[in-house]
C-alpha positions, 0 to 999 in steps of 0.5 A: 765902180771898181768894187764890182770887178773881180779883185783888181790889182792897180798897175799904173805904168808910168814911163818917166825919167828921174830928173837930177834937178832939185826938189820940186816946189810943193804942189798947189791945190788943196791942203798938203797931206804928206805920205811917206816917200822913198820908203823902200821895201824888203831888205836889200831893195833899192830905196832911191831912184837912179838918176838918168833912167826912165822908170815904171810906176804902179799902184799897189792895191793888194795885201802884204803877206807879212801881216795881211794889211793893205799895201796902199802904196805906189811901187817903182822900178827902172825899165830894165826891171832893176832897182825895184822899190815895192812901196816907193810912196806909202801911207796912201788911201786905197790908190786906184791907178796912177798916171804921170806927166814929165814932172809928177805922178797922179793917183786917186784915193778911193777912200778919200775921194781925192786925187793925189800928186807927187814928184817923180822922185817921190818927194812933195807928196800931196794926198789932197791935190784935187777933190773930185765931185761928191758922191762917187769913188774915183779911179785915176786915168790919164793926164795931158798938158791941160787936165788930169782925167779920172773915172768916178763911179757910184751906185747910179752909174759912172762918169769921166771927170777932169780938173786943170793939171795944176789942181785949181778949179772945180772938177767937171764932168767930161762924159756923163753917161759912160757906163761903169768906167774902170779905166781911162786914157787920152791922146791928143784928139780923143779920150778913151775908156774901158768898162767892167763889161765888154766895151771900150768907149771913145769921145773927143777931148771936149766930150762930144762925139761919144761912142760907148761902143767904139770897141766891143768884145772885151772882158772887163777892161782894167787898163788902157794905153795909147801910142801913136798907132794903137790902143792897148787894153787888159782883159781882166777875165780873159787873162789877155792884153788886147790891141786895135788900131786907133780908129777901132779897126783890126781888134785883137782881144788876145794880142797877148794871149797869156798875160797872167792871172787877172791882168790889170793896168797897161802901159806902153813905150817905144819898145815894150808893153807893160801890165800888172799881173795879180796873184792874190794876197801878198803877191803879184808882178809886172809883165812885159812884152815886145811891141809885136807881142813876142818875148812875153814875160808875165813875171818881168818884175816880181814883188808887186802887191796887187799891181794895177794902172801902170805908167812909164815916166821920167 
């Protein structure tokens, strides 16, 4: 699935806030496999989250410049770009994408074919929160009040699967023939997916009404996000961020025309758009722009290690 794409930096921009409540109880579903939380980063970097702020999270799929090893971690920063922790949750198994709800982060472990979960403060890390169906390579997509959604690829095709948000039960195929899916987003009515070709698909949340060509003309859709009015995506080979109305009209493939090298993953909040920017081994950044595409800064947050799949969370 994602391995067929040019090297993609996973930016899961989760816009979330850090609660000052006590440590959450351990996740249910699967046997806990702990990873390192609040691991910090370079000397002088923050090592814990500031309370009362919202944060941006991303998956690091790149290499460390120090020794060439894979980062295999999730990074975090405050929405103003401060308090960067490049490897906030470390010791993962090739995390592919990250998403969040009001309490937890979720990611896919490409090598382990499992879904992971942790509290937004980096505690209660469970690398085997849920298991995907056998035979595929997972990449996390989205979460709503009922389900966690992800794309799973194999040599014979790709599908979109989901599992209850508490991790119990067996995963089920929601959209069985969606093309080579590499990104997923949901709103209250529809699920959307991007492919490593030129299309964005859409279906109802019950899996009916599948339209594999909802939006065309894209260029390797490595990230998707929706708000109340628009759908946004990253064109990896176009070095741009696209936007359209939620009904698929008014498509602008170069809404942000100079998004940086190999953009991957996108997130949106009430004032800004965020995306991951690749840069090869040991480098990368998080970009940001205003919702009207002004104020573009591809290097808003430095120090990411191949970021992709972004989410803004509490």
